[in-house]
N, C-alpha and C positions, 0 to 999 in steps of 0.2 A: 476494419472495425473502427467504429467511432464511439467514444464514450459519451453517454448522455449526462449524465449527471453533471570499507573498513579493512576489514581484514579479509584475507583470502579464504573463501568458503569452499574452494575446490578440495583442499586437503581435509577440511572438516567433513564434507560430504563423502569423501572416499573412506574416512574412518568410520562413518556411520554405516556405509555399505558393507564394510568388512567386519562389523560387529554384530550385535544381536538385533538391531533394528532393521526391519525388512525394507528393501528397496521397492518402490512402486513404479509402475509404468503408467504415466498419465499424459493426456493432451496438455499442451501449453499454449496459452494466449499471451502474446507479447504486446504490451500497450505502452503508450507514453504517459503512464500514471502509475502510482503506487497504491495498492490496496492493503489494508491491515486486517488481521483476524478480528471478526466481529462486525466489520464494516459491510454495508450493503452497497452494491454498485449496479447501475443500469447499463446495459450494453445493446448496441444495435449491430447485428452481425449480417454482413452481406457478401463477404468474400467466399468464393466457392470452396476453398480449402477448409474454412472454418464452419461453413454449412455442413460439409461432410463430417466434421468433427462432432457437430451437434446431433447428427443422426445416430452416432454411437453413444453420446453422453446423455441424451434425453431419455426419459422425462425427468429423472431426479438424480442424474449422475453428477460427477465432479470433474473438475479440471484445475489447472494451475494458472493463475494470473501473475505475470511477472513483468516488471518494468524493463523498458528498452534502454540499454546502455548507449548504443549507437545504431543507427539504421532507420528504416521506415516502418511505420505501423501498417500501412496498406500497400499491397502490390509489390513488395520488395523484400530483400533480406534484412534481418535485424539480429543484432547481438544482444541477448538478454543479460541482465544481472543474474547472478547465480543463487539468489535467495528470492523466493516468491511466496505466494499464499495459495493453498488449496481452497477452492471455493465450491460451494454447493449450489446447484440451480434451484431457486425457490419458485420461480414462475417463468413462463415463456409464452410468446404469442407470435404466430406466423403472420407475416405482413404481405400485402399485395406486392407482386414482383419477385416473391421467393425469399425475401429477407426475413429476419427473425429478431424480435426484441426479447431480452432476457433480464431477469432480476436475480442476482447472485448474492451470496453472503460469504465473507471470508471465514474460514474455519481454523486452519492451522498454518503455521510457518513451515516452509519446506526448503530444502537445498536441492538445486539442480545438479545431478551427478554426471550424467552423460546423455547426449542426444541419441535418438534411435533413428537409424537411416531407413530409407525405403518406405516411408509412410506418406499418405496423401496429405497430411497436415502435421505440424510439429508435435512430436511426442518425445518425452525425456524420461530417463530413470531419475526418480526423485526420492529423497529420504526425509523423514520428519526432522525438523530443526528446532528442538525445544529450547526454551529459555534456560539460561544458566544463572545461578545466583538469585537472590530474592530482593524484596523491597518491603518496607513497612508502610503503615497507614500515614505516618508523618510525611513520607516521600510523596504519597498520593495527594495529601492535603496541600503540600507546597506547590505541586504542579497544577492542581485545581485553582489555587489562588492566583498563580501566574496566568492561567487561562481567563479567569474572571477579569483580571486587570487588563488583559489584551482586548477582551470583548468590550469592556467599558471604554477603552481608548478608541475602539473602532466605532463607538456609538451604539453598540448593542446593549439593551437594557436587561435582557434575560441572562441569568447565570446558567452554567452548564450543569446537567444532571449526568453523573458518571458513576458506574459501578465502582465501589471502593476496593474490590479484590485487586491486588496490585498488578498482576499480569494483564487482566482485562482492562483495567484503568489505564495502564501504560500504552496499550494499543489504541484505546478510544481517544486518549488525549493526543497521541502522535497523529492520529487521523485528522485532528482539528488544527494542526500546525500548518500555517501557510508556507509555501516554499516551492522550489523547483524539484524535479525528480531526484537529483543526486542527494539533496538535503533530506527529503522524505525517505529515500532508500536507506540512508544512514540510520534513521530511526528504526526502520524495519529490521535492519541487520544488527542493531545493538545487542550485545551478548545476553542481556537480561533486563527485567523490569526496572531494576534500580538505575542502571545506566540510561535506559530509555527515558525514564521519568526525569532524570537530571538534565539530559540533553533537551527534552521538551520544555522544561522550566526555563532553561537558559535562552532558548530561541524565542519563546513567548515573551519573556521579560525584555529581551532586546527589541522585538518588534513593537511592544507596547511603548517603550521609551522613544522609538523612532516616530510613532504616531503622535505621541504627545508633543514632540518637538515640532512636527509638521503643523499640528493644530495651533501651536503658539505663534506661527508665522502669520502676519496679517494676510487675510485672504484664504487661510486654511491650506489644506494639502494641494489645492489647485493653483496656488500662487506660484508665479515664476520666481525661482531663486537663482541669482547670478552666481557663478562659481568664482568671480573675481572679488 
């Protein structure tokens, strides 16, 4: 597959499975990227195992996208993180040579409980992983302000338009955060919107400060800076 565009959750997943929340059996895509609820993602699928998966999931089915903790995205084993996002297929198009392009949208956070053996493609038992705790509009506004400052430091003139409902806003703003997979995964796994918005604000503020320092160096961010 090629993309175009904390805490231990095993115990939490097990407690969900043993409670009143149903465990689902879903296909799992493991990628070197993190997707958030509400986010859209383009995928180009060409591996045989995942083409088999699409035969079962299309036309409007769902599967889980989860980031890879270690391992390969194509042609080899991969160990996924244990929190991902259930996505819904919005559109698809078959390509010459048998591959397929997809447009998917993140719907809800899920915990991976246990892998299912003997399947032609990865499938897991998964449980919903709802946010815990809340956040207020002040938390959203503070994170939005941090994003606007980061965009300004990046040279972007447009401000961000984000739903002010705290949970939706927390995922939308987390999706705008630059960073490597572990950093973005930590935002996905944050217990609730309040913590996610706080972490997002801190990261965006730090990145904006770094950009301002780089732009203050003669020659801008491309200038060579000696460590001595």
